[in-house]
N, C-alpha and C positions, 0 to 999 in steps of 0.2 A: 094772674087771670090768662086762660088759653082758650083758644078756639079751636074746636075739631071741624076737619072737613074731609069728602071722600068724593073720589073720581073713579069711574068705572071705564076702563080703557080696553081696547082690542088686544088680546093676545095671542098670537096664533103658533108660537115656538115650541111650547109643551102642552101636550095633550092633558097632561094631569091638573094642571092649574087653570085649565078653560072651564069656565061657568057659565052663566046664564043669568045676568041681571036683569029682572021682568019689568022694573020701573023705567029705566033706561033704554031696555031692547038693546043690549049691549052684552057678547057673547066673550069673557075675556077675565081680567082681573080688577081688583077693586083697590086702589090707592088711599089709605087713611092716614091723614096727619093732624098733627097737633102743634099749634104757633103761639107764641107768647104775644102780648098786646102790640109789641113793636114790628111784629111779623117775621121773628126768627124762629127757624123750626126748633120744634121741642122735641118731639116724637113722630116715628115714622113707621106704619107695617103695612105689609101688602099682605092681602086674602084674597080668596075665589071671589068671583063676583057675587054669589047670591046671598053671601053673609050681609046682615041688616046692619047699618049704623048703630045702633044701640048695643048690639052684641060687641060691635069692634072697640066702643067706646070703653066698653068695661074692662075690655083686655088691655088697652092702652092707659088707662087710670090706675089698673093693678101694676103694670110696669114702671109706671111715673112714679107709685108710693114707695116702691123697691127702691128705685133710684135716687128720688128726692124726697127726703121725708117731710117736708115743709108743705108739700102740694096736697090739698085737700078738697 
């Protein structure tokens, strides 16, 4: 079992990665993580802020399926 969460954070160093998250009103990047039931980190992905969580979870699950065959 795993839990996905994301956090939009301000990022001012690299203009190529800056984007605007309309829901949180933050200009920067978004960190997407998956943790297991004990809170241990399973996967991390950093995207531009305007990427929706539903698209990020599809990319993270594709990566997990390649690395861990028992994840469904």
